[in-house]
N, C-alpha and C positions, 0 to 999 in steps of 0.2 A: 504494500500500500504506500509505496514511495515512488517519487519520480526521479529517474536518473538519466543523465545526458552526458555523452562524451564526444569530443571532436578532435580529429587530427587532420591537418591539411597544410597547404603552402601559402594560399592567398588570403583567406578569410581569417579574421581574428577569432580565436577559440572562445574568448570571453563572450563575444556577441552571440555566437551559435549556442553556447551552453546556457547563457542567461535567457535567451529567447526561448529555448526549449523548456527550461525549468518554469518559466512564466506560463507557458501553455500547459504544463503538467502539474501546476501547483495544486489543482483539485485532488491529486492523488496523495497529497500529504503536505501539511503546512505548519507543523509544529516548529520546525527549524529548517535551515537551508545552509548549504556550503558549496564552495568551489575551490578547485586547485588549478593553478595556471603556471605554465613554465615562464620563468623570468630569464630572458635571454641575456640581460646585462650581467647577472650574477651566476648564470648557468645553474639555476636551482628552481625548485617548485615552491611557490607561495600558496598558502592555504588561508582562505577567508571563510569564516562560518560564524553563525550565531543562532540563537533561538529566534523565532519569528519568521517573517515572510521573505520572499525573494527580493523585495524592494530593498531590504537591508544589504543584500549582496550587491545590488546595483550601486548603492551608495558607497559601500566599502571599496568597490573596485573601480571607481571613477577615474583614477589616475594611473592605472596599471599600464605597463607596456603591452604592445601587441604580442600575442602568444600564438604559437602554431598548434598547441596541444592543451587540452584541459578536460577535466571531469567535474560534474556537479551533481547535487542531490537535494531533494526536498523530502523531509522526514515525517512519517507518521509513527510515533513512538511505540515500540513493542518491548524493548529491553532498555531500562534506564529512563530516568526522568527527562523532561524537556529542558535541556541545558545546553550551553555552548560546548561543553566538553563532550556531550553525547551526540552532538550534531556531526554529520558526515561532511567531508571525507575523514576517514581514520587512517592511521599509519602504524607501521610496525615499530618495534622498540627503538631501533636505530633511526627510524623515519626514512628508511630506504624505500619502502613500499607504501603507496598511498592507494586507498580503496574506497569505493562507494558500493552500497549493497541494498537491494530490495529483497525482502524475504525474512525468514526466521531459521536460524541454525539451532535445531532442536537438541543436539548433543554438545553444545558449546562448553558446558561445565565439565563433561567427561574429557573433552579434548584439552581443556586447560589443565586438568589434573594429570593426564597422561603425557602430554608433550610440552607443556608450558609452565610447569610448576615454579620455575625460576624467573619467569618473565614479569616485567612491570607493565601494568595496564593503565592507559591514560583515561579510559572511559568505562561505563557500565554496560556497554553494548555487546551483543553477540558477534557483531561484525568484526570487531577488533581481533577476535580469535583468528579469523581468516588471514589477516595481514601478518600476524605474529607467526602463524604456521608457515606461511610462504617464506618468510625470512629465515626461520629455523631450518627449513629443508634446503635452502640455497647454500648451506654450509657443505652439503654433499652433492647437490644437483645443480644443473643449470636452471635458469629462471622458468622456462616453459615446463620442465619436468617437476620443478618445485611446486608450481601452481597446480599441475595435473595431480600430483600426489596429494595435495591439500584437498582438491575437489573430491577425490575418491573417499576422503574421510568424512565429508560433510553429510549430515542427515538433516533433511528439511528442505527449505526452498531458498533459491538464490538467483538473482540477476546481478552480476558483478562487473565492475570496471576496475582495472588494476593498472597502476603506473609504477614502473621501476625507475626511480630517479637517476639511476646510473645509465639508462638508455632513454633519453627524452624524445625519442622519435617513434614510440610504440605504445599502443593501448592494448592491453589484454582484456578479454571479456569472456564470461561464462554464464551458462543459463541452466536452471533446473526448476521447473514449476512456475517460477515468477516470469512474467513476459519480458522479452528483449528483442528488439528489431535492429538490424544493421542497414544503414542507408548509404548509397554511393552517389556522389555528385561530381560535378566538374572540379570543385574546389577541395574535395577531401572526403573523409569517411566520418559519418555520424552514427553513434550507437545510443539507443534510448529505450526506455520502457514503454513507449507508446509511439505510434506512427505519427501523431500530430507534431511531435518534436522535430521530425525530419522535414516538415513542410518549409520550402524555401531554400533548403540546403542539400536535398537529395531528390533525385527523380526515380531511383530504383531502390528496392529494399529486399531484404531476406528476413522472414520471421523465423528466428532461430529455434531449433528444436531442443528438447531437453537433453542434458548431458552432452552439450557441445561447448567447444572452446575456440576462441577467436584470437588471432594475432593480427592486429591492424596497424598498418603504416599509412602515410599520407596517400600513397599511390598503389597500395597493394593490400590484399586481405587473404589470410589463410584460415580455413575452417577445419577443425579437427573434432573427432570424437575423443572420449576420455582415454582411449588407448593410443592417442597421438597419431591416429591414422587420418590422412587427408580426406576431406569430404567435398563433394562437388558444390560449387557456388551457383545457385539458381535464383536469379534476381527476378522480381516482379515489378511492374510499373506502379508507381504511386498514383492513385486516382482520386485522392481527397482534394477538395477545393479549399485553399487556404482561407478564403473569405468566410467559409462556413464556421470557422473557429473565432471570428471576430464578434464583438458585442454589438456592433452597429450603433443604432440610435437608442438602444435600450440602456437603462440604468444598471441592470444586472443580467447575467446569463439566464437566471431562472425565469424571469419575466419574458425574455426573448424566446426561450424554449416553450413556454406556455403558449405564446402567440403563434409559434410555428406549427402547432398541432393540427390545424386543418390541412396545411400543405403536406404534413407527414402522412395523414390518412389518404390523401389523394395520390401521393407518391407510391404508397403501398398498393393501391388499386392499379396504378399504371404498371407496376412491376410484376404483379401476380396475375393480372388478367390480360390476355391477348385475344380480344374478341371472344370466341367461345372456348378458347383454350385457357386452362389454369396452369400457371407455372409452378407446379409442385410435382416432384418426381413420382412416377408411378410406383417405384419401389417403396417410397415412404408410405403411400396409401395402402399398398399391398401388405406391408408388415404390420401396420396399425390394425387393419381389418382382420389379420390373422391372430391378433392378440385377444386375450380374454379380460385384460385390465390395463388401464393406462396409469402409470406412476409418474406424477409430476413432481419434479424436484427443483427447489429454488430457495431463495432467501430474500427477506425484505420486500421491497416493492415488487420484485419479480414473483415472489411467492403469492402476493395478493392478485397479480395477474393470473397466476396459476389457479387460484380458487375460481376465478371467472372461467378459466379454461375447463376446469372440472365441470362446472355448470353447463357449459356449451357442449362438451363431449357427451354428457349424459342426456341432455335435451335433444341434441341433433343426431348423435350416432348410436345412442343406447348402449355404448360401451361403458362399463363402470370405470370411474376414475378416482384416484386418491391423490392428495397433495401432502408432501412431506417436506419438513424443514431439512435442507441439505446437510447442515452440520450434525443433525441427529441421525439422519438416515445413514450417513457414512460410517457411523460407529455403533448403531443399534438398528440394524435392518429388520423390518417386520417380516412376518411370514408372507411369502410371495405366492401368487397364483402360478398355474402351470405354464401360461404363455404371456408373461408380462412384456410391456413395451414401455421404455423410459423416455420421458420428455423433460429436458432440462432447459430452464429459462434463465438467461443472464444478460443484462445490458452489455457488460464488457466482454463476456466470453472468457474471463480470466478468474472468475470467482473460485477461490481455493477450496471451499467446502464442496462445491459442485465437482471440481476436479477429482477430489477424493471419492465422490460418488461414482464418477465416470470410470475411474480405475477399478472400482469394486464391481460394477456391472459388466465391464469388459472381461474381467476374470471369469465371470459366470456365463460369458458368451451371449448376453442379452443385447438386443438392438437398442440403439440410442439415437435420439434426435435432439439437437440443440437449436433453440431459437435465440438469436443474439443480434446485437447491433453491429458487431465487429467481425467481418468475414475472415479476417486474418488471425483471429484469436485462437488460443489453445483449444478451447472447447469446440469451436467450429471445425478445426482441423482434425481433431481426434475422435469426434463422434462419428457414428456411421453416416448420419445425415445432419444437415443444418439448413435452417431457414433464416434469411436475413430480415431485419426489421426495417431497414431503409429510413431510419429516423435521422440520420446525420449525426455528427459529433454532439454529444451531450456533455456540457462542461460543468454546469451546476451540480454540486454534490447531490442535492435532493432531486431525484428523478421525476420527470413529468412526461415529456413527450415519448420516452421509451416505454413507459407504462401503457399509454394509449396505443402505441405501435404494437406492443405485445398482445394486447387484447384484440386488435384488428387482425393480426396474423393468425392468432388462434381461431378467430371466427371464420376466417377463410379456410383454414385447415379442416375445421369441424364441418363446415358447410359442404366442402368438397367430398367428405366421407359420408354425408347424409343423403337421404332420399327426399328431403323436404324441398330442395331446390329454391332456396331464398335468393332473390335477385340482389346479391351482395354489392354489385357495382352501384346499383341504385341506392341501397340502404346505407352503404358506407359514405356515399356522396351526401346523403341526408345528415349523417353524423358530422361530416366536415362543415356543412352549412349551419347546423345547430350550434356547434362550437363557435364558429365564426360570428354568428348572430349574437350570441351571448357576449363575446369579447368586444364586439363593436358597440353594443347598446347598453350594457349594464355596468355601472361603476359601483363596486361593492365596498370600497375603502371606508366609507362612512358607516356602513353596516358593521364592519369589523371593529371599527373604533368604538361603536356604541355597545356591542354585544360581547366581544371577546375581551373581557376585562379582568378575569380571575386567573389564578395560578393553575386551575384545573379546567378540563373541558371534556365533553363526551360527544361522540357521533353515534347515532343509532340508525338502524335500518333492518329490514327483513328480507329474506331470500337473497336475491342478487345484490340488493342494496346493502346488505350486511357486509358483503365482500368489499364493496366500495367504501364503506365506513372504516374498514381496517386500513385501507390505503390513505384515506383522508386523515385519520388520526395520526398515522406515521408521519405524514407530511407536516402537520402542524407541530408535532413534538420535535421533529428534526431541526427546524429552522427558527421556531419561535421560543423553544424550550418550555412551552406550556405542557404540563403533564396531561396527555390526551389519550383516551382509549376509545376504541370502536367496539360496540356491543350489538348483538342481536336485540332488537327492540323489546321483544317479549321476555328477555332475560333480566331486564332492569329490576323487576319486582322480586327476583330471586337473589337479591343481595346488593347489587350495585346502587340501587336507589338510596341506600343508607349513606352514600357519599354526597347526595344532593344537598346543597346549602343555599342560602339566599344569594341569588345572582350567578349561580353556577351555569355556565353556558352548556346547553344541550342542543345539538344540531341534528335534525331529522332529515333523512334522505327518503324520498317517496317517488318511485318511478313506476309503480304498478297499481292499477285500480284495485286489484284483488286484495292487497294488503294495506291500502290507504287508510281505511277506517281503523284498522288495528294499530298502525303506527301512530296515528293522530291520537288515539286513546291513550297509548303509552306516553305520549308527549303531555297530555293533560295531567297524567299522574305526577310528572315532575314539575309542571307549572304550579300545581297545588302545594308543592313543597318549596316553592320559591325560586325555581330555576328560570334563567333567561333563555328563551328558546329561539331557534331559527329553523325555517323549513325551506328545503330545496326540492323542487318538484318539476315534473314535466307538465306540459299544457293539459294533457288529458287526465291528469291526476290532481290538478291544482285546485286551490281555493283562492279567492280574491286576496286574502290576507297573507298568503305565502310570501316569503321574503325574496326568493329567487325562483323564477319560472323559466324553464328551458323549452325550446321547440321539441316536439315529439320525434322519436326515432324508433326503430324496431325494438321490441321488448328485450331481445337478447343482446342488443348492442348498447343498452342504456349506461353501462359502466363508463364507456368512453366519454359520454357527455356529462354524466352526473359528477364525475371526478373533477372536472375543470373548475367549477366554482370553489371546490375545497382546496385546490391548488392556490387559487388567488386568496382565499381566506388565510392560508398559511403565509403566503407572501406578504400580505398587508399587515398581518399580526407581527411578523418579524421586522418589517420595515418600521412600524410604529415603535418597536422596542429598541431600534438602533442596532440590530444584530447584523453580523456578517452573513448575508443571505446565501451567497454562492459557496461559502466555505464555513459551514457551521462548526462549532467547537467539537472537538474529539472525533469527528467523522472524516472519512476519505471516500473517494469515488469508487475506485476499483479495488475490491477487497481481496487481495492476493495472499492473505495470511489466514490460517485456520484458527 
């Protein structure tokens, strides 16, 4: 859950490339940041680091000389507190080796005890163990073999960039579980934990596989496996648009991404429908139809989309579906049916908990499908099948457009497997129009100001609205820090109503006529106990006094529309409190640690 960037070249300044990349990747971790640059005047490497944001590095390095080589890092703390000492880069005892690392070394204490009992450590991190081991092994081995020997001892995950200060013309890199991409451009080699960091500096890339080792110079790259055997270099063209990562006219990435949702839905329609043909592999459909149960594995926002997916599968295909928290499934797998099919949902395609699930299901020879926003990601590459979200880069840590995209793609998949033949081109177009209409005509900032005033808040809904309430609650707690829970409306009276006090906000989601009276009755129960309430409804379920009324869409597609006002409620609640909306405390975007 860290951002790492390295550059080696002849023309461009490494500082410019690394700091630009770190700024683009800051959503991956922003507890602290650091950079190491070669100082040509003194023939040495300078290190600048501190807790806080990349802007500190920009300020610290204003007067540095142009450098041909550098590595940098933004941290999301796992080992050790958020301090300058624990910020990357780290170095070996003599400071010969400098290193940045994304991941977790699970056996770092054992390695310390076995190999480094006499070593002095500058930090509390697991990363420093790697640097110390490399230096220890160079007493008997050359640098490449010392690094390879170290890599074979590491248990856990790593994306590494290593510099040997004695050879300031080389960056060494290695990858296992944590993402790492290598980019090639006219001006040099860039290595980073995300493709976005390569934009503007590389036009081709390689998504590195696990257990690979790279030796990069300004004009050459060698790729090895851990047995030091050369591997082929197969580059792909970078097809990301750099403008898609800009904030444009918006104040925050989150609000930009909320407003992009209608175009995301339309892009999905364009990519999955070609007149009468649906662009989903026949093999995917065949394997799902042959299964007796769908197991949906995900985490966080993606898991909430998974709950909607369960609803869609069972309503449209009549195949039973279960949703499991990835981090639980990986280590406590339930009893499985005879012919399971596994569906994994991840915005980044790098979620470590899901990767653990994937490895487990692969050992059992079960078929897997990943739905992800990143076609170059580990899960996309390693699953049997994958479906792309086409949401474009999502920079804000709190996911919005990826959730809507996940539900849209799930609806297309389930409808394709169904015999109900819903005209999804028409119905998804109505979804895009409903979202667009709401965003263009309803300003809810004053509503949030008046009603979201307490330390606690509840969302309630029934059936498919309950699943939306879970995502709505997560969004509000993520960025406003208001303790928020989503509940099935009928469950309030079974305990939760004890938490209702004078002024407690309770927001009801009502998208179905069938349960409208029931949910409104539950709302009256909390009103009589002093709650401040808000109702979000569709036109066909609405009453005149409802706070937010959305244009109607197909009953199975309501989550894509109903969630949008809740995203804005979270946004305006956080804005009013002066919070860092795009980078909420303690969170990071791509969760690459278990």
